[in-house]
C-alpha positions as CSV (number, residue, x, y, z in Angstrom):
1,M,-27.4,62.5,-37.1
2,N,-29.7,59.8,-36.6
3,N,-30.5,58.3,-33.2
4,F,-32.7,55.7,-33.9
5,N,-32.3,52.3,-31.5
6,P,-33.9,50.0,-33.1
7,L,-32.9,47.6,-29.6
8,K,-34.4,50.7,-27.9
9,S,-37.6,51.1,-29.6
10,Y,-38.5,47.7,-29.8
11,T,-37.9,47.5,-26.1
12,Q,-40.1,50.5,-25.6
13,I,-43.1,49.0,-27.6
14,A,-42.9,45.9,-26.2
15,A,-43.1,47.6,-22.1
16,K,-46.2,49.1,-23.1
17,T,-48.1,46.4,-24.9
18,A,-47.4,43.8,-22.8
19,P,-49.5,42.1,-20.3
20,P,-49.0,43.2,-16.8
21,G,-47.6,39.6,-15.4
22,L,-44.8,40.2,-19.0
23,L,-44.2,44.0,-17.1
24,V,-43.5,42.5,-13.9
25,L,-40.6,40.0,-15.1
26,M,-39.7,42.5,-17.4
27,L,-38.6,44.8,-14.8
28,F,-37.2,41.6,-12.6
29,D,-34.6,40.9,-15.4
30,R,-33.8,44.6,-15.6
31,A,-32.9,45.1,-12.1
32,L,-30.8,41.7,-12.3
33,R,-28.9,43.3,-15.3
34,S,-28.4,46.6,-13.9
35,L,-26.9,44.7,-10.6
36,Q,-25.1,43.0,-12.9
37,T,-23.3,45.8,-14.1
38,A,-22.8,47.9,-11.1
39,L,-21.1,44.3,-10.0
40,T,-18.5,45.5,-13.3
41,G,-17.9,48.4,-11.8
42,F,-16.0,47.0,-8.9
43,D,-13.6,46.3,-11.1
44,Q,-13.1,49.2,-12.9
45,N,-9.4,50.6,-11.8
46,D,-10.3,54.2,-13.2
47,P,-12.5,55.7,-9.8
48,R,-14.8,58.2,-11.5
49,Q,-15.7,55.4,-14.3
50,R,-15.8,52.7,-11.3
51,N,-18.7,54.9,-8.6
52,E,-20.7,56.4,-11.9
53,T,-21.0,52.8,-13.1
54,I,-22.0,51.5,-9.3
55,H,-24.0,54.5,-8.8
56,N,-25.7,54.7,-11.9
57,N,-26.8,50.9,-12.2
58,L,-27.7,50.6,-8.3
59,R,-29.5,53.4,-8.6
60,R,-31.6,52.0,-11.7
61,A,-32.1,48.9,-9.9
62,V,-33.6,50.7,-6.8
63,D,-35.9,52.6,-9.0
64,I,-37.1,49.0,-10.3
65,I,-37.3,47.7,-7.0
66,R,-39.0,50.1,-5.5
67,L,-41.4,50.0,-8.9
68,L,-42.6,46.5,-7.6
69,N,-42.9,47.8,-4.4
70,N,-45.7,50.3,-5.5
71,S,-47.5,47.6,-7.8
72,L,-48.2,45.6,-4.9
73,N,-51.4,45.2,-3.7
74,L,-51.3,44.7,0.0
75,E,-55.3,44.3,0.0
76,Q,-55.8,41.8,-2.6
77,G,-52.1,40.3,-2.0
78,G,-52.8,39.4,1.5
79,E,-49.6,38.0,3.5
80,L,-47.6,37.5,0.0
81,A,-47.5,41.0,-0.4
82,V,-46.9,42.5,3.0
83,T,-44.1,39.4,2.5
84,L,-42.6,41.0,-0.7
85,R,-43.3,44.5,0.4
86,N,-40.7,43.7,3.4
87,L,-38.5,42.2,1.0
88,Y,-38.4,45.0,-1.5
89,R,-37.6,47.4,1.4
90,Y,-34.8,45.2,2.5
91,F,-33.1,45.1,-1.4
92,E,-33.7,48.7,-1.5
93,D,-32.0,49.3,2.0
94,R,-28.9,47.1,0.9
95,L,-28.6,48.5,-2.2
96,L,-28.5,52.0,-1.0
97,K,-25.9,51.2,1.5
98,S,-23.6,49.4,-1.3
99,N,-23.9,52.3,-3.2
100,L,-23.0,55.0,-0.6
101,Q,-20.1,52.8,0.9
102,K,-19.3,51.6,-2.6
103,R,-19.1,47.8,-1.4
104,R,-20.3,44.3,-3.6
105,D,-21.4,42.3,-0.7
106,G,-24.5,44.1,-0.9
107,V,-25.6,43.6,-4.2
108,D,-24.4,40.0,-4.4
109,E,-27.0,39.5,-1.4
110,V,-29.8,41.4,-3.4
111,I,-28.9,39.4,-6.7
112,T,-29.3,36.2,-4.5
113,H,-32.7,36.5,-3.4
114,L,-34.0,38.8,-6.2
115,K,-32.8,35.7,-9.0
116,P,-35.2,32.8,-7.3
117,L,-38.2,35.2,-7.3
118,R,-37.5,36.3,-10.9
119,D,-37.4,32.1,-11.9
120,A,-40.5,31.5,-9.7
121,W,-42.6,34.8,-11.3
122,A,-41.2,33.3,-15.1
123,E,-42.3,29.7,-13.9
124,M,-46.3,31.1,-12.6
125,L,-46.4,33.2,-16.0
126,N,-44.9,29.9,-18.0
127,K,-47.8,27.9,-16.3
128,Q,-50.6,30.0,-16.6
129,G,-49.7,30.2,-20.5
130,Q,-49.5,26.6,-20.5
131,E,-52.9,26.4,-18.7
132,I,-54.6,29.0,-20.9
133,E,-53.5,27.0,-24.1
134,E,-54.9,23.9,-22.8
135,Q,-58.2,25.8,-22.5
136,K,-58.3,27.1,-25.8
137,T,-57.8,23.7,-27.5
138,G,-60.1,21.8,-24.7
139,L,-57.8,20.0,-23.4
140,L,-57.9,21.2,-19.5
141,V,-61.5,20.4,-18.2
142,T,-62.5,23.1,-15.5
143,A,-65.4,22.7,-12.9
């Protein structure tokens, strides 16, 4: 039996070859997808399926948030890195409690705060990409 999954292979290669900034964006996206999938579990009638969907996806999101947290450089990142560390710890706590209690309020709250972080990160990467392209074409004059 052939278990080849082109999308999974593509994702693995992209993760191995992506620049660090894009990897962070990919982590944000994956965490948000896991949280959205966890929310679908709250609507399931079968208790086993409900608990598995919620648990597995919240665990995945917590793992990603821990990875984001552990990748912070507190020395170079200064106050922003410290703030993000505290925020990521708060997210982790809310998701662990939501998973334990099987309540969606913590998941909704984390999504509400994680989405703007993701969007700000994407905007920063987009702006950096524009600046790099402008430098390549000579449109940006640097002093």
